[in-house]
MIVEXKOL-255228 format. One record per atom (N, C-alpha, C): residue in one letter; chain; atom name; x, y, z. Coordinates in steps of 0.1 Angstrom, whole numbers, m for minus. Layout:
<nodes>
NODE  res  chain  atom      u      v      w
NODE    A      A    CA      X      Y      Z
...
</nodes>
This chain:
<nodes>
NODE  res  chain  atom      u      v      w
NODE    M      A     N   1764  m1107   m421
NODE    M      A    CA   1761  m1099   m408
NODE    M      A     C   1752  m1105   m402
NODE    Q      A     N   1739  m1108   m406
NODE    Q      A    CA   1729  m1114   m400
NODE    Q      A     C   1729  m1128   m393
NODE    L      A     N   1741  m1137   m400
NODE    L      A    CA   1743  m1147   m394
NODE    L      A     C   1751  m1146   m380
NODE    D      A     N   1759  m1136   m380
NODE    D      A    CA   1767  m1135   m366
NODE    D      A     C   1757  m1127   m357
NODE    H      A     N   1747  m1120   m360
NODE    H      A    CA   1737  m1114   m351
NODE    H      A     C   1728  m1127   m347
NODE    A      A     N   1727  m1135   m354
NODE    A      A    CA   1717  m1145   m352
NODE    A      A     C   1725  m1156   m340
NODE    V      A     N   1738  m1158   m343
NODE    V      A    CA   1742  m1167   m336
NODE    V      A     C   1747  m1160   m321
NODE    E      A     N   1748  m1147   m322
NODE    E      A    CA   1750  m1139   m311
NODE    E      A     C   1736  m1139   m301
NODE    H      A     N   1726  m1140   m308
NODE    H      A    CA   1709  m1138   m303
NODE    H      A     C   1709  m1151   m295
NODE    R      A     N   1714  m1163   m304
NODE    R      A    CA   1711  m1178   m296
NODE    R      A     C   1720  m1180   m284
NODE    L      A     N   1734  m1173   m286
NODE    L      A    CA   1743  m1176   m275
NODE    L      A     C   1735  m1167   m262
NODE    S      A     N   1731  m1155   m264
NODE    S      A    CA   1725  m1145   m254
NODE    S      A     C   1711  m1154   m249
NODE    C      A     N   1706  m1160   m257
NODE    C      A    CA   1693  m1167   m250
NODE    C      A     C   1696  m1179   m243
NODE    R      A     N   1707  m1185   m247
NODE    R      A    CA   1712  m1198   m240
NODE    R      A     C   1716  m1193   m225
NODE    A      A     N   1724  m1183   m226
NODE    A      A    CA   1729  m1174   m215
NODE    A      A     C   1720  m1172   m204
NODE    T      A     N   1709  m1168   m210
NODE    T      A    CA   1697  m1160   m201
NODE    T      A     C   1690  m1175   m198
NODE    R      A     N   1688  m1184   m203
NODE    R      A    CA   1681  m1197   m197
NODE    R      A     C   1690  m1200   m185
NODE    T      A     N   1701  m1201   m187
NODE    T      A    CA   1712  m1209   m176
NODE    T      A     C   1711  m1199   m165
NODE    E      A     N   1710  m1186   m165
NODE    E      A    CA   1710  m1181   m153
NODE    E      A     C   1697  m1180   m147
NODE    L      A     N   1686  m1180   m156
NODE    L      A    CA   1671  m1181   m152
NODE    L      A     C   1673  m1194   m143
NODE    K      A     N   1678  m1203   m150
NODE    K      A    CA   1678  m1219   m141
NODE    K      A     C   1682  m1218   m126
NODE    K      A     N   1693  m1208   m126
NODE    K      A    CA   1700  m1206   m113
NODE    K      A     C   1693  m1202   m101
NODE    T      A     N   1680  m1193   m107
NODE    T      A    CA   1670  m1190    m99
NODE    T      A     C   1662  m1199    m91
NODE    H      A     N   1661  m1210    m97
NODE    H      A    CA   1652  m1220    m92
NODE    H      A     C   1657  m1227    m76
NODE    R      A     N   1671  m1224    m72
NODE    R      A    CA   1672  m1229    m61
NODE    R      A     C   1669  m1222    m49
NODE    Y      A     N   1664  m1210    m51
NODE    Y      A    CA   1658  m1201    m43
NODE    Y      A     C   1643  m1205    m40
NODE    K      A     N   1639  m1204    m29
NODE    K      A    CA   1623  m1207    m24
NODE    K      A     C   1616  m1195    m27
NODE    L      A     N   1624  m1182    m25
NODE    L      A    CA   1616  m1169    m27
NODE    L      A     C   1625  m1159    m32
NODE    I      A     N   1621  m1150    m40
NODE    I      A    CA   1628  m1139    m49
NODE    I      A     C   1618  m1127    m45
NODE    I      A     N   1623  m1116    m39
NODE    I      A    CA   1618  m1106    m36
NODE    I      A     C   1622  m1093    m45
NODE    I      A     N   1611  m1087    m50
NODE    I      A    CA   1614  m1078    m61
NODE    I      A     C   1608  m1066    m54
NODE    D      A     N   1616  m1055    m50
NODE    D      A    CA   1608  m1044    m43
NODE    D      A     C   1607  m1029    m51
NODE    D      A     N   1595  m1025    m51
NODE    D      A    CA   1595  m1012    m57
NODE    D      A     C   1597  m1016    m75
NODE    V      A     N   1587  m1022    m80
NODE    V      A    CA   1589  m1031    m93
NODE    V      A     C   1589  m1015   m103
NODE    E      A     N   1581  m1005    m98
NODE    E      A    CA   1580   m994   m109
NODE    E      A     C   1593   m983   m107
NODE    Y      A     N   1601   m985    m97
NODE    Y      A    CA   1608   m975    m93
NODE    Y      A     C   1618   m970   m105
NODE    I      A     N   1622   m979   m112
NODE    I      A    CA   1628   m975   m125
NODE    I      A     C   1624   m981   m136
NODE    P      A     N   1617   m974   m147
NODE    P      A    CA   1609   m979   m157
NODE    P      A     C   1618   m988   m164
NODE    F      A     N   1611  m1001   m170
NODE    F      A    CA   1620  m1011   m178
NODE    F      A     C   1618  m1006   m193
NODE    D      A     N   1632  m1005   m198
NODE    D      A    CA   1629  m1009   m214
NODE    D      A     C   1625  m1020   m217
NODE    Q      A     N   1623  m1021   m232
NODE    Q      A    CA   1616  m1033   m239
NODE    Q      A     C   1624  m1046   m234
NODE    D      A     N   1637  m1044   m235
NODE    D      A    CA   1645  m1055   m234
NODE    D      A     C   1646  m1060   m217
NODE    A      A     N   1646  m1050   m209
NODE    A      A    CA   1641  m1054   m196
NODE    A      A     C   1629  m1059   m192
NODE    A      A     N   1619  m1051   m197
NODE    A      A    CA   1604  m1060   m196
NODE    A      A     C   1603  m1074   m199
NODE    N      A     N   1609  m1077   m208
NODE    N      A    CA   1611  m1091   m216
NODE    N      A     C   1619  m1098   m206
NODE    L      A     N   1629  m1094   m203
NODE    L      A    CA   1637  m1104   m193
NODE    L      A     C   1630  m1106   m181
NODE    F      A     N   1625  m1093   m174
NODE    F      A    CA   1614  m1096   m164
NODE    F      A     C   1605  m1105   m164
NODE    F      A     N   1596  m1106   m175
NODE    F      A    CA   1588  m1115   m178
NODE    F      A     C   1594  m1130   m179
NODE    Q      A     N   1606  m1128   m185
NODE    Q      A    CA   1609  m1143   m184
NODE    Q      A     C   1613  m1148   m171
NODE    L      A     N   1617  m1142   m162
NODE    L      A    CA   1622  m1143   m148
NODE    L      A     C   1606  m1149   m143
NODE    I      A     N   1594  m1141   m143
NODE    I      A    CA   1584  m1144   m138
NODE    I      A     C   1578  m1156   m143
NODE    A      A     N   1579  m1158   m156
NODE    A      A    CA   1574  m1173   m162
NODE    A      A     C   1583  m1184   m158
NODE    S      A     N   1596  m1184   m157
NODE    S      A    CA   1605  m1192   m154
NODE    S      A     C   1601  m1197   m139
NODE    R      A     N   1594  m1187   m131
NODE    R      A    CA   1591  m1192   m114
NODE    R      A     C   1580  m1195   m114
NODE    Y      A     N   1571  m1194   m124
NODE    Y      A    CA   1557  m1196   m122
NODE    Y      A     C   1554  m1211   m121
NODE    E      A     N   1545  m1215   m109
NODE    E      A    CA   1546  m1227   m101
NODE    E      A     C   1556  m1233    m99
NODE    Q      A     N   1570  m1228    m99
NODE    Q      A    CA   1580  m1234    m95
NODE    Q      A     C   1588  m1229    m79
NODE    G      A     N   1586  m1216    m80
NODE    G      A    CA   1590  m1213    m68
NODE    G      A     C   1584  m1198    m66
NODE    S      A     N   1584  m1193    m53
NODE    S      A    CA   1577  m1180    m49
NODE    S      A     C   1584  m1166    m56
NODE    V      A     N   1578  m1158    m59
NODE    V      A    CA   1579  m1144    m61
NODE    V      A     C   1572  m1134    m52
NODE    M      A     N   1580  m1124    m44
NODE    M      A    CA   1571  m1114    m40
NODE    M      A     C   1575  m1102    m45
NODE    V      A     N   1565  m1095    m52
NODE    V      A    CA   1566  m1082    m57
NODE    V      A     C   1559  m1071    m51
NODE    T      A     N   1566  m1059    m47
NODE    T      A    CA   1561  m1047    m42
NODE    T      A     C   1558  m1038    m53
NODE    S      A     N   1550  m1028    m51
NODE    S      A    CA   1549  m1018    m61
NODE    S      A     C   1540  m1006    m54
NODE    N      A     N   1540   m995    m57
NODE    N      A    CA   1530   m985    m53
NODE    N      A     C   1522   m981    m60
NODE    L      A     N   1521   m988    m73
NODE    L      A    CA   1512   m986    m83
NODE    L      A     C   1501   m997    m85
NODE    P      A     N   1489   m992    m86
NODE    P      A    CA   1480  m1004    m87
NODE    P      A     C   1481  m1010   m100
NODE    F      A     N   1476  m1021   m105
NODE    F      A    CA   1475  m1033   m114
NODE    F      A     C   1475  m1022   m129
NODE    G      A     N   1465  m1014   m126
NODE    G      A    CA   1460  m1005   m139
NODE    G      A     C   1472   m994   m144
NODE    R      A     N   1480   m992   m135
NODE    R      A    CA   1491   m985   m138
NODE    R      A     C   1505   m991   m142
NODE    W      A     N   1505  m1006   m140
NODE    W      A    CA   1521  m1012   m145
NODE    W      A     C   1524  m1011   m157
NODE    R      A     N   1516  m1008   m166
NODE    R      A    CA   1523  m1006   m183
NODE    R      A     C   1533   m995   m181
NODE    E      A     N   1531   m984   m172
NODE    E      A    CA   1540   m977   m173
NODE    E      A     C   1555   m980   m166
NODE    A      A     N   1556   m988   m159
NODE    A      A    CA   1567   m997   m156
NODE    A      A     C   1574  m1006   m166
NODE    F      A     N   1564  m1011   m176
NODE    F      A    CA   1568  m1019   m187
NODE    F      A     C   1569  m1013   m201
NODE    S      A     N   1573  m1001   m202
NODE    S      A    CA   1576   m995   m213
NODE    S      A     C   1563   m995   m221
NODE    D      A     N   1553   m993   m216
NODE    D      A    CA   1536   m994   m223
NODE    D      A     C   1534  m1003   m230
NODE    D      A     N   1541  m1017   m225
NODE    D      A    CA   1538  m1029   m235
NODE    D      A     C   1525  m1036   m228
NODE    D      A     N   1516  m1036   m236
NODE    D      A    CA   1502  m1042   m230
NODE    D      A     C   1506  m1056   m226
NODE    V      A     N   1510  m1061   m238
NODE    V      A    CA   1513  m1076   m238
NODE    V      A     C   1521  m1082   m226
NODE    V      A     N   1533  m1073   m227
NODE    V      A    CA   1542  m1080   m213
NODE    V      A     C   1533  m1076   m201
NODE    T      A     N   1529  m1062   m198
NODE    T      A    CA   1523  m1061   m185
NODE    T      A     C   1511  m1070   m182
NODE    A      A     N   1503  m1074   m192
NODE    A      A    CA   1491  m1083   m189
NODE    A      A     C   1495  m1095   m186
NODE    T      A     N   1507  m1101   m192
NODE    T      A    CA   1512  m1115   m188
NODE    T      A     C   1519  m1115   m175
NODE    V      A     N   1526  m1105   m172
NODE    V      A    CA   1532  m1104   m159
NODE    V      A     C   1523  m1104   m148
NODE    I      A     N   1512  m1097   m150
NODE    I      A    CA   1501  m1095   m140
NODE    I      A     C   1493  m1105   m139
NODE    D      A     N   1491  m1116   m152
NODE    D      A    CA   1486  m1126   m150
NODE    D      A     C   1491  m1138   m143
NODE    R      A     N   1506  m1139   m143
NODE    R      A    CA   1513  m1149   m138
NODE    R      A     C   1514  m1146   m124
NODE    R      A     N   1514  m1131   m121
NODE    R      A    CA   1517  m1128   m102
NODE    R      A     C   1504  m1132   m100
NODE    V      A     N   1490  m1128   m103
NODE    V      A    CA   1478  m1130    m96
NODE    V      A     C   1472  m1143    m94
NODE    H      A     N   1478  m1152   m105
NODE    H      A    CA   1472  m1166   m105
NODE    H      A     C   1482  m1174    m93
NODE    H      A     N   1471  m1179    m83
NODE    H      A    CA   1478  m1187    m70
NODE    H      A     C   1485  m1176    m61
NODE    A      A     N   1480  m1164    m60
NODE    A      A    CA   1487  m1153    m54
NODE    A      A     C   1476  m1148    m42
NODE    E      A     N   1485  m1142    m33
NODE    E      A    CA   1476  m1135    m26
NODE    E      A     C   1477  m1120    m26
NODE    V      A     N   1471  m1112    m29
NODE    V      A    CA   1474  m1100    m34
NODE    V      A     C   1471  m1091    m22
NODE    L      A     N   1479  m1083    m13
NODE    L      A    CA   1477  m1075     m2
NODE    L      A     C   1479  m1061     m7
NODE    T      A     N   1468  m1055     m6
NODE    T      A    CA   1467  m1039     m8
NODE    T      A     C   1461  m1033      4
NODE    P      A     N   1469  m1024     10
NODE    P      A    CA   1465  m1012     21
NODE    P      A     C   1451  m1005     21
NODE    S      A     N   1444  m1010     29
NODE    S      A    CA   1431  m1006     32
NODE    S      A     C   1433   m989     34
NODE    R      A     N   1442   m985     43
NODE    R      A    CA   1445   m972     44
NODE    R      A     C   1456   m967     41
NODE    T      A     N   1457   m952     39
NODE    T      A    CA   1469   m944     34
NODE    T      A     C   1479   m944     46
NODE    P      A     N   1491   m943     44
NODE    P      A    CA   1500   m942     53
NODE    P      A     C   1499   m931     63
NODE    T      A     N   1502   m932     74
NODE    T      A    CA   1500   m923     85
NODE    T      A     C   1511   m911     85
NODE    A      A     N   1512   m901     95
NODE    A      A    CA   1522   m892     97
NODE    A      A     C   1537   m898     96
NODE    S      A     N   1536   m909    104
NODE    S      A    CA   1550   m916    108
NODE    S      A     C   1553   m925     95
NODE    G      A     N   1547   m925     82
NODE    G      A    CA   1550   m933     71
NODE    G      A     C   1548   m945     72
NODE    R      A     N   1539   m951     81
NODE    R      A    CA   1534   m965     83
NODE    R      A     C   1520   m968     79
NODE    A      A     N   1513   m975     70
NODE    A      A    CA   1503   m981     70
NODE    A      A     C   1496   m983     81
NODE    E      A     N   1484   m979     84
NODE    E      A    CA   1478   m985     97
NODE    E      A     C   1470   m998     97
NODE    S      A     N   1469  m1003     86
NODE    S      A    CA   1464  m1018     87
NODE    S      A     C   1463  m1023     72
NODE    F      A     N   1460  m1034     69
NODE    F      A    CA   1460  m1040     59
NODE    F      A     C   1448  m1047     56
</nodes>
């Protein structure tokens, strides 16, 4: 039984690597509202693999309403994955933070 699980896991990892390689053809990947649906452990690890595979290879734009200090809420409270994703995101990055809260029309006044 363990051998079957090991073979299945290896095939899954190979398929994941193949799919991640496909993302290299895009110059920019945009991920909007990263906190909208909290990631389970597997999804958080897959998200990390996506970010890591694009690191210094292609651009990734991530939007979130949460400050970095609360991103662990989106990543199943996994401190390691959260810290690593943030580290990869802010290295060589331009971080834009609204300087004012949204107006009554819903738009931020300035950055």
